[in-house]
PAMILO-394671 format. One record per residue (C-alpha): residue in three letters; x, y, z. Coordinates in steps of 0.2 Angstrom, whole numbers, padded with zeros to 4 digits, always signed. Last residue first. Example, Ala and Ser with C-alpha at 12.3 -4.5 7.8 and 13.67 -1.06 7.14 Angstrom:
<pts>
SER+0068-0005+0036/ALA+0062-0022+0039/
</pts>
This chain:
<pts>
TYR+0551+0880+0560/CYS+0549+0871+0543/MET+0558+0884+0533/PHE+0574+0887+0543/LEU+0578+0869+0550/TYR+0571+0859+0536/TYR+0579+0870+0522/LEU+0595+0869+0532/LEU+0595+0850+0532/GLY+0591+0849+0514/CYS+0605+0860+0510/VAL+0617+0850+0520/GLY+0611+0834+0512/ILE+0613+0841+0494/VAL+0630+0848+0499/PHE+0636+0831+0505/ALA+0629+0822+0490/PHE+0639+0834+0479/LEU+0654+0831+0490/TYR+0652+0812+0488/LEU+0650+0813+0469/GLY+0666+0823+0468/ILE+0675+0811+0478/ASN+0671+0796+0466/GLY+0674+0780+0476/ASN+0659+0770+0468/GLN+0648+0769+0483/ALA+0633+0777+0475/LYS+0629+0761+0465/LYS+0626+0752+0481/GLY+0611+0762+0484/GLN+0603+0755+0469/TYR+0607+0737+0474/SER+0601+0741+0492/LEU+0584+0746+0485/GLU+0583+0731+0474/SER+0587+0719+0489/PRO+0576+0728+0501/VAL+0562+0725+0488/ARG+0567+0707+0484/GLY+0566+0700+0501/PHE+0548+0705+0506/SER+0544+0700+0488/LEU+0549+0682+0491/VAL+0535+0680+0503/VAL+0522+0687+0491/GLY+0529+0677+0476/ASN+0530+0661+0486/ILE+0511+0663+0491/LEU+0506+0666+0473/GLY+0516+0652+0467/ASP+0509+0640+0480/ILE+0492+0646+0474/GLN+0495+0645+0455/LYS+0508+0632+0451/LYS+0508+0620+0465/PHE+0489+0623+0469/PHE+0484+0619+0451/SER+0496+0604+0450/GLY+0489+0596+0465/PHE+0471+0601+0460/PHE+0474+0592+0443/ASN+0483+0577+0450/LEU+0469+0575+0463/PRO+0456+0576+0449/ASN+0466+0564+0438/VAL+0468+0551+0453/ILE+0450+0551+0460/ILE+0436+0551+0447/LEU+0445+0547+0431/MET+0459+0537+0437/TYR+0448+0527+0449/ILE+0436+0524+0434/GLU+0451+0518+0423/ASP+0456+0506+0437/LEU+0439+0500+0438/TYR+0436+0497+0420/TYR+0426+0481+0424/LYS+0442+0472+0425/ASN+0447+0476+0406/ALA+0446+0457+0402/PHE+0429+0456+0411/LEU+0422+0470+0401/LYS+0430+0463+0385/GLN+0422+0446+0388/LEU+0406+0453+0392/GLY+0405+0460+0374/SER+0421+0459+0364/VAL+0439+0452+0363/ASN+0450+0455+0348/ASN+0463+0467+0357/ASP+0467+0454+0370/ASN+0473+0441+0357/VAL+0462+0426+0357/PRO+0461+0412+0370/VAL+0467+0395+0363/GLN+0454+0382+0359/LYS+0459+0364+0359/ASN+0441+0358+0355/LYS+0441+0343+0366/ILE+0455+0349+0378/TYR+0451+0368+0380/LYS+0433+0370+0377/PHE+0427+0353+0381/TYR+0437+0351+0397/ALA+0433+0369+0403/VAL+0415+0366+0401/MET+0417+0349+0410/LEU+0427+0356+0425/GLY+0414+0370+0428/ILE+0400+0358+0427/LEU+0409+0346+0439/ALA+0411+0361+0451/GLY+0393+0364+0450/VAL+0388+0346+0453/VAL+0399+0346+0468/ALA+0391+0361+0475/LEU+0374+0354+0471/GLY+0378+0338+0481/MET+0383+0348+0496/LEU+0367+0357+0495/LEU+0357+0341+0494/TYR+0367+0334+0509/GLU+0363+0349+0519/THR+0345+0349+0515/THR+0343+0330+0519/GLY+0350+0332+0536/LEU+0368+0335+0543/GLU+0367+0334+0562/HIS+0368+0350+0571/HIS+0384+0360+0573/HIS+0386+0371+0588/LEU+0399+0384+0582/THR+0389+0389+0567/ALA+0383+0407+0571/SER+0397+0410+0583/ASN+0394+0417+0600/LYS+0409+0410+0609/ILE+0423+0413+0597/VAL+0441+0413+0606/PRO+0438+0400+0620/LYS+0428+0389+0607/LEU+0442+0390+0594/PHE+0449+0372+0597/GLU+0431+0365+0598/ASN+0427+0372+0581/LEU+0444+0366+0574/TRP+0441+0348+0579/SER+0425+0348+0570/SER+0414+0333+0571/GLY+0397+0336+0563/PRO+0405+0342+0547/ILE+0423+0337+0546/SER+0434+0352+0552/ILE+0453+0347+0554/LEU+0450+0334+0541/GLY+0450+0347+0527/GLY+0469+0348+0527/VAL+0470+0331+0519/ALA+0472+0335+0500/ALA+0479+0353+0502/LEU+0491+0347+0515/VAL+0497+0334+0503/ALA+0499+0346+0489/LEU+0508+0358+0501/ILE+0521+0345+0505/ILE+0523+0340+0487/LEU+0525+0358+0481/PRO+0538+0362+0495/MET+0548+0347+0489/THR+0547+0353+0470/MET+0557+0369+0473/ALA+0572+0363+0483/SER+0571+0347+0472/PRO+0575+0357+0456/SER+0562+0361+0444/GLU+0556+0349+0430/HIS+0563+0353+0413/LEU+0558+0362+0397/HIS+0574+0369+0388/HIS+0571+0363+0371/GLU+0553+0369+0372/GLN+0559+0386+0375/GLU+0571+0386+0361/GLU+0557+0379+0349/THR+0546+0394+0354/GLY+0530+0392+0364/ARG+0514+0383+0360/PHE+0518+0366+0368/LYS+0505+0353+0363/ASN+0489+0348+0372/SER+0489+0349+0391/PHE+0499+0357+0405/THR+0497+0376+0404/LEU+0480+0378+0394/PHE+0473+0363+0403/LEU+0477+0369+0421/LEU+0472+0387+0418/ARG+0455+0382+0411/PHE+0454+0370+0425/MET+0456+0385+0437/TYR+0444+0396+0427/PHE+0430+0383+0426/ALA+0431+0377+0445/THR+0431+0395+0451/LEU+0416+0399+0440/ILE+0406+0386+0449/SER+0412+0393+0466/ALA+0407+0411+0461/LEU+0390+0405+0456/SER+0388+0396+0473/ALA+0393+0412+0482/VAL+0380+0423+0472/VAL+0367+0410+0475/TRP+0371+0409+0494/LEU+0370+0428+0495/VAL+0353+0427+0488/THR+0347+0413+0500/ASN+0352+0423+0516/HIS+0355+0415+0532/HIS+0354+0396+0531/PHE+0360+0396+0513/ALA+0375+0407+0518/THR+0380+0395+0531/LEU+0379+0380+0520/LEU+0389+0389+0507/ILE+0403+0394+0519/GLU+0403+0376+0526/ASP+0405+0369+0508/LYS+0420+0380+0505/SER+0429+0373+0520/PHE+0425+0355+0517/PHE+0427+0355+0498/GLY+0443+0365+0499/SER+0452+0352+0509/LEU+0450+0337+0497/PRO+0437+0324+0499/PRO+0428+0330+0489/PHE+0430+0342+0474/GLY+0429+0361+0479/SER+0437+0369+0465/ILE+0451+0375+0476/ALA+0455+0357+0481/LEU+0454+0350+0463/THR+0466+0364+0457/SER+0477+0359+0472/ILE+0478+0341+0467/PHE+0481+0346+0448/PHE+0495+0358+0453/THR+0504+0344+0464/ALA+0503+0332+0449/TYR+0508+0345+0436/THR+0523+0351+0446/ILE+0529+0333+0449/LYS+0527+0327+0431/MET+0535+0342+0423/HIS+0540+0337+0406/LYS+0525+0326+0401/LYS+0514+0339+0410/LEU+0520+0354+0400/GLY+0510+0351+0385/GLY+0504+0369+0384/MET+0512+0386+0386/HIS+0512+0402+0375/ARG+0494+0405+0377/MET+0497+0403+0396/ASP+0506+0420+0396/GLN+0519+0420+0410/GLU+0535+0417+0401/GLY+0551+0418+0412/GLY+0561+0405+0403/VAL+0548+0391+0401/ALA+0554+0380+0416/HIS+0555+0394+0428/ILE+0538+0401+0424/VAL+0531+0383+0426/SER+0540+0382+0443/GLY+0533+0399+0448/SER+0516+0393+0443/GLY+0518+0378+0455/LEU+0524+0390+0469/PHE+0508+0400+0466/LEU+0497+0384+0466/CYS+0505+0376+0481/ALA+0503+0392+0491/LYS+0485+0393+0485/PHE+0482+0375+0490/PHE+0488+0376+0508/ALA+0484+0394+0513/HIS+0467+0391+0506/THR+0464+0377+0518/ILE+0469+0388+0533/VAL+0460+0403+0528/HIS+0444+0392+0524/PHE+0444+0386+0541/VAL+0447+0403+0548/ALA+0431+0409+0539/VAL+0422+0394+0546/GLU+0428+0399+0563/TYR+0421+0416+0561/ALA+0403+0411+0556/GLY+0395+0427+0560/LEU+0387+0429+0543/GLY+0398+0444+0539/LEU+0413+0433+0543/ALA+0407+0419+0532/LEU+0405+0432+0518/PHE+0422+0439+0522/MET+0429+0422+0519/LEU+0420+0420+0502/GLY+0427+0437+0497/LEU+0445+0431+0501/GLN+0442+0416+0489/SER+0437+0428+0475/VAL+0452+0440+0479/THR+0464+0424+0479/SER+0456+0418+0462/TYR+0460+0436+0455/ALA+0478+0433+0460/LEU+0478+0415+0453/VAL+0472+0421+0436/LYS+0485+0435+0436/LYS+0499+0423+0440/ILE+0495+0413+0424/ASP+0493+0428+0413/ASN+0479+0424+0401/GLN+0465+0432+0411/VAL+0447+0429+0404/LEU+0438+0419+0418/ALA+0448+0428+0432/ILE+0438+0443+0429/THR+0422+0434+0432/ALA+0429+0426+0448/ALA+0434+0443+0455/VAL+0417+0450+0452/LEU+0409+0435+0460/SER+0419+0435+0476/THR+0419+0453+0478/VAL+0400+0453+0478/ALA+0399+0440+0491/GLY+0412+0448+0502/ILE+0404+0465+0500/ILE+0387+0458+0505/ALA+0393+0449+0520/ILE+0403+0464+0526/ILE+0388+0475+0524/HIS+0377+0462+0534/GLN+0391+0462+0548/VAL+0390+0481+0549/ASP+0371+0480+0552/PRO+0374+0467+0565/THR+0384+0478+0576/LEU+0386+0469+0593/ASP+0393+0454+0585/PHE+0406+0465+0577/LEU+0413+0469+0594/PHE+0414+0451+0601/ASN+0422+0446+0584/LEU+0437+0457+0587/ARG+0450+0444+0584/THR+0440+0437+0570/ILE+0439+0454+0562/MET+0458+0456+0564/PHE+0462+0439+0557/ILE+0451+0441+0542/GLY+0459+0457+0538/ALA+0477+0450+0541/THR+0473+0435+0529/VAL+0479+0446+0514/MET+0496+0448+0522/THR+0501+0431+0527/ALA+0496+0414+0522/ALA+0492+0412+0503/HIS+0492+0429+0494/ILE+0507+0438+0502/LEU+0519+0423+0503/ALA+0514+0415+0487/SER+0516+0431+0478/VAL+0532+0434+0486/PRO+0538+0417+0480/THR+0533+0422+0463/PRO+0545+0438+0462/GLY+0535+0454+0463/ALA+0525+0461+0448/MET+0511+0450+0454/ALA+0506+0464+0466/ASP+0496+0471+0451/PRO+0483+0458+0455/LEU+0482+0464+0473/TRP+0482+0483+0471/THR+0464+0482+0463/TYR+0456+0476+0479/LEU+0451+0492+0487/PRO+0433+0494+0482/LEU+0429+0480+0484/GLN+0440+0468+0495/ALA+0459+0466+0495/SER+0463+0459+0512/LYS+0474+0473+0517/GLY+0462+0487+0510/THR+0446+0479+0513/ALA+0452+0475+0531/ALA+0455+0493+0535/ILE+0437+0497+0529/PHE+0431+0483+0541/PHE+0440+0492+0555/ALA+0432+0508+0551/MET+0415+0499+0550/THR+0418+0492+0567/ALA+0423+0509+0575/ILE+0408+0518+0567/GLY+0396+0504+0573/LEU+0402+0507+0590/THR+0396+0525+0590/PRO+0380+0523+0599/ALA+0387+0510+0611/LEU+0384+0492+0613/PHE+0395+0485+0626/SER+0412+0478+0627/GLN+0419+0475+0645/GLU+0427+0458+0646/LYS+0431+0457+0627/LEU+0439+0474+0627/GLU+0449+0470+0643/ILE+0456+0454+0635/PHE+0460+0463+0618/ASP+0469+0478+0626/LEU+0464+0494+0618/THR+0457+0502+0633/HIS+0446+0517+0638/PHE+0431+0508+0632/LEU+0422+0521+0621/TYR+0437+0533+0617/GLY+0449+0519+0614/THR+0437+0511+0602/VAL+0434+0527+0593/PHE+0453+0530+0592/ILE+0457+0513+0586/GLY+0443+0512+0573/VAL+0449+0529+0566/LEU+0467+0522+0565/PHE+0461+0506+0556/GLY+0451+0516+0544/LEU+0467+0527+0540/ASP+0476+0510+0537/GLY+0463+0506+0523/ILE+0468+0521+0513/ARG+0486+0518+0517/ASN+0484+0500+0509/MET+0479+0509+0493/ILE+0494+0519+0493/PHE+0507+0505+0497/ALA+0499+0493+0484/LYS+0499+0507+0471/LYS+0517+0511+0475/ALA+0522+0493+0473/ALA+0513+0492+0456/ASN+0521+0508+0450/ASN+0538+0501+0455/TYR+0535+0485+0445/ASP+0530+0496+0430/GLN+0546+0505+0432/ASN+0557+0490+0429/LYS+0574+0493+0438/TYR+0565+0490+0454/TRP+0565+0471+0454/PHE+0560+0471+0472/GLY+0545+0482+0469/ILE+0532+0469+0476/LEU+0545+0465+0489/LEU+0548+0482+0496/TYR+0530+0488+0495/SER+0525+0471+0504/CYS+0538+0475+0517/LEU+0530+0492+0521/GLY+0512+0485+0522/VAL+0518+0470+0532/GLY+0526+0483+0545/GLU+0510+0494+0545/TRP+0499+0480+0551/GLY+0513+0473+0563/ILE+0513+0490+0571/PHE+0494+0491+0571/MET+0493+0475+0580/MET+0503+0482+0594/ALA+0491+0497+0595/LEU+0476+0486+0594/ASN+0481+0476+0609/SER+0490+0460+0614/GLY+0500+0459+0598/THR+0502+0441+0593/VAL+0494+0441+0575/LEU+0502+0457+0569/ILE+0519+0454+0577/LEU+0520+0438+0568/MET+0516+0447+0552/PHE+0530+0459+0556/PHE+0543+0446+0558/VAL+0537+0436+0542/PHE+0539+0452+0532/PHE+0557+0455+0540/ASN+0562+0438+0535/LEU+0556+0440+0517/TYR+0564+0458+0516/THR+0581+0451+0522/PHE+0579+0436+0510/PHE+0577+0447+0495/LYS+0592+0458+0501/SER+0603+0442+0502/PHE+0599+0437+0484/ASN+0601+0455+0476/GLU+0611+0448+0461/ASP+0597+0435+0457/HIS+0603+0419+0450/SER+0598+0408+0465/MET+0581+0417+0467/TYR+0570+0401+0462/SER+0583+0389+0471/THR+0584+0397+0488/SER+0566+0404+0486/TYR+0558+0386+0487/LEU+0566+0384+0505/HIS+0560+0402+0510/ILE+0542+0397+0503/LEU+0543+0381+0513/THR+0548+0390+0529/GLY+0534+0403+0526/ILE+0521+0389+0524/GLY+0526+0383+0542/THR+0529+0400+0549/ILE+0513+0408+0544/PHE+0503+0391+0545/MET+0508+0388+0563/LEU+0508+0406+0569/TRP+0491+0409+0562/LEU+0484+0394+0572/ALA+0493+0398+0588/ALA+0486+0416+0587/LEU+0468+0410+0587/GLN+0471+0398+0601/ASP+0479+0411+0612/PHE+0496+0420+0613/TYR+0495+0438+0618/PHE+0510+0450+0616/GLY+0515+0466+0625/PHE+0520+0484+0623/ASP+0507+0490+0635/ILE+0495+0504+0632/SER+0488+0514+0647/PHE+0471+0520+0652/TYR+0461+0535+0658/ASN+0473+0550+0658/PHE+0485+0542+0645/LYS+0500+0531+0647/MET+0510+0524+0633/TRP+0522+0509+0631/GLU+0521+0500+0648/PHE+0534+0487+0647/LEU+0537+0469+0641/VAL+0520+0462+0644/VAL+0518+0443+0639/LYS+0500+0436+0639/VAL+0499+0417+0638/PRO+0482+0408+0634/GLU+0478+0394+0646/GLY+0485+0376+0644/ASP+0477+0360+0637/GLN+0479+0362+0618/ILE+0489+0378+0621/TYR+0505+0368+0625/ALA+0505+0358+0609/PHE+0503+0374+0599/PHE+0516+0382+0609/LEU+0529+0368+0604/CYS+0523+0369+0586/SER+0526+0388+0586/THR+0543+0385+0593/VAL+0547+0373+0579/PHE+0540+0385+0566/SER+0551+0399+0573/ALA+0566+0388+0570/ALA+0560+0385+0552/ILE+0558+0404+0550/ALA+0576+0407+0555/LEU+0582+0391+0547/THR+0576+0398+0530/ALA+0585+0415+0532/ILE+0601+0407+0538/THR+0601+0394+0523/GLY+0598+0407+0510/SER+0612+0418+0516/VAL+0624+0403+0518/LYS+0620+0396+0500/LYS+0621+0414+0493/SER+0638+0416+0500/LEU+0640+0429+0514/HIS+0648+0446+0513/LYS+0633+0454+0505/GLY+0622+0446+0518/TRP+0632+0455+0532/PHE+0621+0469+0538/GLY+0603+0464+0531/ASN+0607+0446+0530/ILE+0611+0445+0549/LEU+0598+0457+0554/THR+0584+0449+0545/GLY+0588+0432+0551/VAL+0589+0439+0569/LEU+0571+0447+0566/PRO+0564+0430+0560/PHE+0571+0421+0576/ILE+0565+0434+0588/LEU+0546+0432+0586/THR+0546+0413+0590/LEU+0559+0416+0603/LEU+0547+0427+0612/LEU+0535+0412+0612/ILE+0547+0400+0618/THR+0553+0411+0632/THR+0536+0414+0638/SER+0532+0396+0638/MET+0547+0393+0650/
</pts>
C-alpha cells in the first residue's frame, strides 16, 4: 500500500503535465489551471500520508527494474523514501500547490496559460524525482530535469530577448555545476562499485580520491544552489513570471544542492577539508549577496540576492557538519521566502507591472492583506523572535560560534544587513506616499483571493514554522536521526549563558538593521538615487562587484574570440582542403566538357593527334 501511495506522489504531477501539454489549448483557462493545481494538491495529500507513515515506519525502497549493469555493479531505476525525502516532499508539494493556486489568478491574462502550467507541473515532477531517487544516477535525472524546466520557465516570455538571455545564462551556468556532478558520480562509482545511497552509507570509507568526489559534488551544488562563483544566474532568473521566482527560489531548485549534500552527509563527514571549504564559501556568499541587496531597487532583485544570502547560511551550516540545522533553515526559508516572492507579485500586479521600488510607496492602505503577510515574513527572515527565521538562523549562528569565530562574525554581519535591506524594501514599497503615476495610483487594489489566500497560509507558516525545532527540544532533530547520525549539533546541550547572550546579540543586530532602515526611509523619507548617480562602495554593490563584467572579460570574450578564430581560420582552412578534392576533378571535367561540342572536324583532329601519339610511342619508345 505504501509503495502505491509513493508512486502516485510522483505520477500525479506527470499526469497534469501530459494533460495540459497535449490538450491544454483545447481546455478553458479555468479547467487547465484547476487540473494543474489539483495534480500537485493530490501529490501533497499522498506526501502527507507517507509522512504520517514514516513517523513510526521504516524507509521504503521501490525498485521498478534494473536500469544499467556493469562488470562490478548495477544501477536500478528505483526510488527511496525516508525521513529526508518525506520533508522535501511535504514542502515541495505543499508550497507548490499554493504557488499553482496563486498562478491561476496571476497568469490569467497570459496567452500561453496552459503551457505555463505544463512547465510548472513538469518542474515539480522532476524535483520529486531528484529527492526520491534511490541512487546518484536517479538523482541526476531529476537534477537535469529541473535545470531544463527552469530554462523553459525563466524564458517563458520569450518575445523579450533579455529574458531569453537570462534563461540561457541559467542553463549554461548550471551545466558547469552538472559537470561536477558527473565527475562525482564517476569517482564514487569507481571507489565503491555502487551508486545506491543505502549501499554507499553501509560501505563508505576514507579513500585517497574521495575528496575529489565530494569536492565535485560541492561544485555541482554551487551551480544549482547559487553559491560563489556560480551564483550570478539566480538574480537574472527574475526574468521569469513571479510564481516561477517563488517556486525556484523558495522550495525547489535552489534547495537541491543542500538536499544532495545532506543525502551524502556520510561521505562529506569523511572529508573535513572539503567541509571547511563549503563553510567558507557559504559564509562569504552570504555576506557578498547581502551587500549587493543593500542597493538594489528592483523588488524582485532584492529578494533574489536575499535568497543567495540565505543559501550561503545554509551552506555554512552544512560545512560545519550541522546538516539538520541547514535543513531547518531550508524549511523556514521556504515559508517566508515563498510568501515574500508571492507578495512582490501581488504588488507588481497592483501597480501595473512596475518593479522599481522608487516608483512605489504608500501601498499598505490599498493592500492590507499583502502588507500584513509581507510584514510578518520580513520579521521572520530578519530573525525576530518568536518567528521561524529567528530559530533557524540562530541555530546556524550558534553552530558557527562554537566552531569558528571568524565565520560567526561574517554570518552575523550578513544577518544584520538582511534586516536592513528587507525593511528598506518594506518601507519603500508600502510606507509614505505613492511615487508612481496618477494612473497607477487610480488602479491600486488588493489582489484577488486566489492570490491572497496562499499569502495568508504562508505567513502563518512563517510565523509558527520554527516550532519544529525549539532549542533543547527539537522534533526535527529526532526525526532526522536515522538519516544524520554524526551531526555536529544533533545532541543538543542545555542552553547556557553564552547561548542566551548570542541569541540576544542576534536580536539586537536585527533591531539595529530595522532602526537604520526606519530612520532613513520613514523618518527622513529618503528615496534611492538614480543608478547613474551612485558612487564609492554603493557603486561597487550596485554593480554586483562587477562579477558579470569580470566573467565576460576573462571567460566569455576569450571563448568567443577563440570560437570565432577557429571558425574563420582553422575551420576555413580545413574546409578549403577538403573542398579542393572536389574542385580539382570538377575543373578538369569542366574543361574536358568543352570538347564535347558536336564538331566533327574537332573530333577528327583529336583522332589524328591521338593516332600520331600512339605511333610515336610504339616506334620511338621501343
